[in-house]
VEXGU-319113 format. One record per residue: residue number from 1; residue in three letters; chain; z, x, y of N, C-alpha, C in turn. Coordinates in steps of 0.001 Angstrom, whole numbers. Each point is the difference from the previous one (the first is absolute). Layout:
<pts>
    n  res  chain       nZ       nX       nY      caZ      caX      caY       cZ       cX       cY
  NUM  ALA      A        Z        X        Y        Z        X        Y        Z        X        Y
...
</pts>
This chain:
<pts>
    n  res  chain       nZ       nX       nY      caZ      caX      caY       cZ       cX       cY
    1  MET      A   -42938   -38362    99993     -873      838     -368      389     1565       32
    2  ALA      A     1030      -14      133      576     1432       33     -417     1044    -1036
    3  ASP      A      -78     -604    -1219     -311      563    -1529    -1368      325      306
    4  LEU      A     -953     -569      796    -1575      393     -398     -108     1295      845
    5  CYS      A    -1179      602     -203     -466     1397      747    -1490     -591      211
    6  GLU      A     -486      502     1065    -1608     -202      554     -627      587    -1271
    7  TYR      A    -1171     -921     -373     -875      589     -848     -938      698      837
    8  GLY      A    -1041      474    -1060     -931     1065      456    -1373     -586      548
    9  ASN      A     -859      654      764    -1528     -586      212     -533      156    -1441
   10  ASN      A    -1350     -881       68     -994      367    -1102      539     -396    -1709
   11  MET      A      873     -566      190      726     -666    -1488    -1019    -1001     -652
   12  ASN      A       94       58    -1298     -845     -816     -783      807      182    -1189
   13  CYS      A     1009    -1222     -183     1047      115     -989     -196    -1474     -739
   14  VAL      A      203      188    -1515     -122    -1146     -776      935      238     -870
   15  TRP      A     1098    -1302     -141      838     -198     -814     -264     -965    -1096
   16  LEU      A      257      106    -1647     -236     -832     -619     1487     -626     -465
   17  ILE      A      474    -1297      123     1060     -310     -845     -284    -1001    -1230
   18  ILE      A      274      665     -953     -411     -950    -1279     1311     -301     -724
   19  ALA      A      140    -1233     -120      972     -391     -939     -258     -333    -1483
   20  GLU      A     1016     -418     -733     -450     -467    -1469     -963    -1101      365
   21  SER      A     -875      142    -1168    -1140    -1201      -11      760    -1409      -54
   22  GLY      A     -644     -810      552      857    -1312       88     1201     -290     1114
   23  SER      A      -19     1119      686      866     -225      936     -508      226     1314
   24  ARG      A      730     -418     1120     -650      259     1352      994      631     1009
   25  ILE      A     -605      154      942      547     1248      919      391    -1068     1517
   26  HIS      A     1268      397      324      155     -538     1353      623     1286     1190
   27  LEU      A     -914      223      822      168      951     1412      637     -684      854
   28  ILE      A     1146     1043      324      808     -682     1527      -76     1170      871
   29  PHE      A     -576     -214     1492     -401     1147      877     1395     -171      764
   30  SER      A      730      903      -61     1096      467      965       15      391     1598
   31  ASP      A    -1466     1068     -117     -155      421     1336    -1457      191       73
   32  PHE      A     -412      184      982    -1558     -103       70     -571      154     1297
   33  GLU      A     -410     1530      349     -706      394     1104    -1078     1029       14
   34  VAL      A    -1193     -466        5    -1236      868      106     -612     -303     1002
   35  GLU      A     -775      997      702    -1023       43     1061     -921    -1395     -353
   36  PRO      A      307     -898     1180    -1067    -1596       22    -1291      534     -145
   37  GLN      A     -753     -851     -762    -1539      103     -473     -640     1347     -502
   38  PHE      A      704      960     -112     -635     1109     -366      628      621    -1082
   39  ASP      A     1085     -303     -435      879      528    -1021      471    -1529     -792
   40  TYR      A     -171      -20    -1169      313    -1231     -767      377       58    -1456
   41  LEU      A      833    -1149     -489      -54       55    -1419     -600    -1221     -392
   42  ILE      A     -434      276    -1044     -802    -1136     -881      643     -281     -897
   43  VAL      A      428    -1269     -696      613       80    -1196     -764    -1267     -901
   44  LYS      A     -170      239    -1168     -745     -331    -1090      615     -683    -1215
   45  ASP      A     -253     -981     -540       73     -748    -1314    -1150      696     -928
   46  ASP      A      690     1177     -663    -1002      426     -662      -10      -45    -1599
   47  GLY      A     1002    -1023     -557      385     -214    -1289     -873    -1436     -496
   48  MET      A     -888     -240      704     -720    -1309     -499    -1545      523     -167
   49  SER      A     -563    -1015     -527    -1740       88     -447     -425      505     1667
   50  GLU      A      135    -1075     1029     -598      398     1002     1239      389      842
   51  PRO      A      116     1440      545      676      442     1130      -58    -1054     1124
   52  THR      A     1438     -185      443      123     -827     1363      773     1028     1293
   53  THR      A     -468      104      999      354      670     1032     1195     -959      696
   54  PHE      A     1505      398      118      821     -812      719     -397       73     1416
   55  GLY      A     -327     1266      330      209      147     1532     -236     1307      209
   56  THR      A     -302      270     1442     -176     1243      603      925       63     1352
   57  PHE      A     1310      929     -324      891       83     1261       40     1086      735
   58  SER      A      107      -42     1273      -65      712      766      841     -258     1274
   59  GLY      A      439      979      981      857     -229     1023     1639     -305     -345
   60  LYS      A      860     -666      896     1460      159     -476      383    -1172     -552
   61  ASP      A     -752    -1047     -406      652    -1354     -529       34      376    -1303
   62  VAL      A     1253     -297     -690      447      376    -1296     -654    -1229     -912
   63  PRO      A     -858      399     -765     -689    -1018     -955     1257     -916     -765
   64  SER      A     -481    -1351     -387      689     -786     -779      185      558    -1527
   65  GLN      A      849     -342     -511      130      394    -1781    -1407     -494     -581
   66  ILE      A     -304      592    -1253    -1194     -104     -512      303      -64    -1367
   67  ALA      A     -567    -1109     -825      109      -41    -1342    -1616      300    -1075
   68  SER      A      111      436     -628    -1289      205     -549       -9     -777    -1211
   69  ASN      A    -1268     -372     -438     -379    -1269    -1143     -123     1297    -1203
   70  GLY      A     -387      835      282     -168      871    -1159     1173     1429     -357
   71  HIS      A     -169      778     -679     1076      931     -482     -584     1402      816
   72  ILE      A     -938      -42      673     -237     1460     1101     -415     -376     1283
   73  MET      A      812      821     1104     -555     -402     1258     -290     1240      575
   74  ARG      A    -1046      206      531     -410     1236      715      230      100     1543
   75  LEU      A      425      985      462      529      420     1356     -884     1110      621
   76  GLU      A     -842     -336      976     -987      987      481      324      264     1706
   77  PHE      A      402     1255      -45      467      114     1574    -1023     1049      778
   78  GLN      A     -595      -55     1081     -989      700      654      487      231     1346
   79  SER      A      112     1363      501      277       73     1441    -1245      870      374
   80  ASP      A     -306     -211     1472    -1246      896      657      689     1250      500
   81  HIS      A    -1159      811      845      184     1245      446     1182      113     1221
   82  SER      A      438    -1159      522     1073      185     1192     1283    -1139      -84
   83  ASN      A      847      525      566     1224    -1092       32      493     -615    -1340
   84  THR      A     1113      145     -161      957     -503    -1355      922     -802      318
   85  GLY      A      867     -462     -476     1166     -842      112      845      213    -1270
   86  LYS      A     1209     -768     -181     1148      483     -810     -632     -445    -1395
   87  GLY      A     -807     -664     -379     -385     -508    -1231      473    -1149     -371
   88  PHE      A      342       67    -1404      707    -1156     -505      987       15    -1018
   89  ASN      A      749     -761     -602      928     -114    -1040       34    -1101     -792
   90  ILE      A     -735       13    -1292      128    -1073     -913      791      -34    -1132
   91  THR      A      375     -981     -522      727       -7    -1230     -833    -1131     -822
   92  TYR      A      119      265    -1215     -491    -1247     -975      958     -279    -1459
   93  THR      A     -197    -1120     -319      421     -438    -1415     -665     -501     -658
   94  THR      A      114       30    -1303    -1017     -819     -854      951    -1327     -429
   95  PHE      A    -1064     -872     -577      281    -1212     -578     -701     -669     -794
   96  GLY      A      223     -868     -738     -701     -750    -1123    -1159     -824      574
   97  GLN      A    -1161     -517     -966     -907     -817      436      251    -1456      340
   98  ASN      A     1063     -424     -963      407    -1166      438     1382     -318     1016
   99  GLU      A      208      973      733     1034     -165      989     -493      421     1422
  100  CYS      A      546     -312      942     -233      357     1459     1006     1078      145
  101  HIS      A     -321      736     1368      834     1226       32     1460     -318      627
  102  ASP      A      640      906       68     1480     -202      499     -100     -539     1638
  103  PRO      A      300    -1165      294     -308     -218     1409      961      738     1016
  104  GLY      A     1160      643     -541      790      505      706     1321     -906      497
  105  ILE      A      481      488     1072     1141     -958      726      -95      161     1452
  106  PRO      A     -196     -830      673      103      212     1431     1094      630      704
  107  VAL      A     -491      820      906     1073      488      723      612    -1279      930
  108  ASN      A     1518      397     -298      788    -1467      701      157     -841     -847
  109  GLY      A     -504     -160    -1520     -157    -1148     -580      554      237    -1647
  110  GLN      A     -147     -932     -594      376      173    -1336    -1036     -778    -1025
  111  ARG      A     -155      641    -1351    -1080     -313    -1177      767     -647     -896
  112  TYR      A     -220    -1104     -576      389     -760    -1190    -1212     -277    -1082
  113  GLY      A      377      963     -900     -874      -43     -966     -453     1196     -393
  114  GLU      A     -170      429    -1488     -386     1429     -402    -1243      100     -881
  115  HIS      A     -593     -997     -323     -908     -458     -550    -1333     -131      258
  116  PHE      A    -1204      680       42    -1213      -14      624    -1207     -540     -955
  117  LEU      A      121     -403     -889     -823     -244    -1129     -836    -1526      805
  118  LEU      A    -1046       76     -472    -1071    -1225      257      860    -1538      121
  119  GLY      A      351     -467      783      851    -1514        5     1221      274      607
  120  SER      A      407     1225      198     1472      157      546     -140     -125     1626
  121  SER      A     1256     -478      302     -110     -274     1310     1482     1052      428
  122  VAL      A       82      430     1412     1081      731      413      343     -556     1409
  123  LEU      A     1171     -299      233      474     -653     1328      500     1212      919
  124  PHE      A     -290     -258     1077      559      843     1255      992     -538     1133
  125  THR      A     1064      473      335      558     -467     1145      366     1380     1089
  126  CYS      A       52     -918     1202      295     1334     1109     1489     -131       64
  127  ASP      A      382     1234      520     1646      403      -53      392     -775     1196
  128  GLU      A     1532      -92      457      473    -1036     1152     -433      782     1323
  129  GLY      A     -296     -641      860     -749      720     1169    -1470      131        2
  130  PHE      A     -542     -296    -1114    -1513      283       77     -628    -1261     -534
  131  ILE      A    -1343     -370      126     -573     -904       48    -1415      350     -797
  132  LYS      A     -625     -892     -881    -1426      339     -374    -1248      -40     1068
  133  THR      A     -757      852      280     -803     -205     1165    -1743       23     -711
  134  HIS      A      341      528    -1077    -1304      104    -1093       33     -110     -811
  135  GLY      A    -1044     -715    -1379       33      129    -1147      724    -1336     -599
  136  SER      A      321      -35    -1416      734    -1126     -670     1079      385     -605
  137  GLU      A     1033    -1178      262     1123      106     -922     -125      404    -1468
  138  SER      A     -868     -547     -489     -350       33    -1101    -1319      426     -743
  139  ILE      A      -49      629     -716    -1732      545     -603      106       22    -1402
  140  THR      A    -1062     -199     -472     -195     -255    -1583    -1543      599     -476
  141  CYS      A       80      888     -969     -671      658     -578    -1258     -723     -622
  142  ILE      A    -1029     -123      584    -1299     -899     -524    -1402      657     -418
  143  ILE      A     -747     -453     -450    -1250      856     -382     -764     -940     1252
  144  GLN      A     -417     1164     1022    -1043     -815     1040    -1619      828     -278
  145  ASP      A    -1086     -625      141    -1067      706     -424       -4     1084     -970
  146  GLY      A      603     -314    -1122      155      815    -1283      996     1438      379
  147  ASN      A      861       77     1069      850      874      174     1192     -715       33
  148  VAL      A      864      853     -529     1425     -432     -149      628      429     1430
  149  VAL      A      476     -812      644      768      217     1678     1090     -870      200
  150  TRP      A      497      367      984     1243    -1094      759     -923     -795      640
  151  ASN      A      722    -1354       67     -707     -844      647      141     -127     1399
  152  ALA      A     1156      516      441      186       45     1558      406     1661      505
  153  ALA      A      272      111     1213      656     1298      415     1321     -186       -7
  154  VAL      A      639     1430     -466     1719      102      479      -70     -469     1113
  155  PRO      A     1508     -541      290      405     -301     1236      386     1521      998
  156  ARG      A      -36     -391     1342      415     1253      740     1316     -912      532
  157  CYS      A     1200      904      370      956     -568      387      544      540     1252
  158  GLU      A       39     -489     1176     -155      602     1195     1250     -636      903
  159  GLY      A      978      996      864     1094     -453      363     -355    -1309     1226
  160  THR      A     1214     -421       99     -264    -1416      862      303      446     1548
  161  VAL      A     -247     -356     1073      394      694     1463      843    -1218      600
</pts>
């Protein structure tokens, strides 16, 4: 988190990420450190007829990746009058309504498959000397509760002892 600087007190910031109509947004958190309980980030899916709050995030735990259902996401950051943290670093990509977000490639692993459209599958393997400790070796882009999502988590590859 060397690139992050302390944020200020009494902040009230709002960011809107607006993708092309018909697209979705994928957020990836790489750093996250805000004063627990008193400073927080709220992430909302604003591109739907009924906005959804994905979560309110505070403390040092880096949030999981978030994929919107609509083409607008709203991020609201609030800090109180005392104590601060390093802040957060978020990147985003956009993708179509009938596709899943790019699942990435596991650290110490490989991905086989470059298509993320509905019905597509992607396979993963761990590099030599590493084993799968979480997630699935194969994931498929499906519709679940009206949303286009991966049917399982990307694997985590960890070293053997």
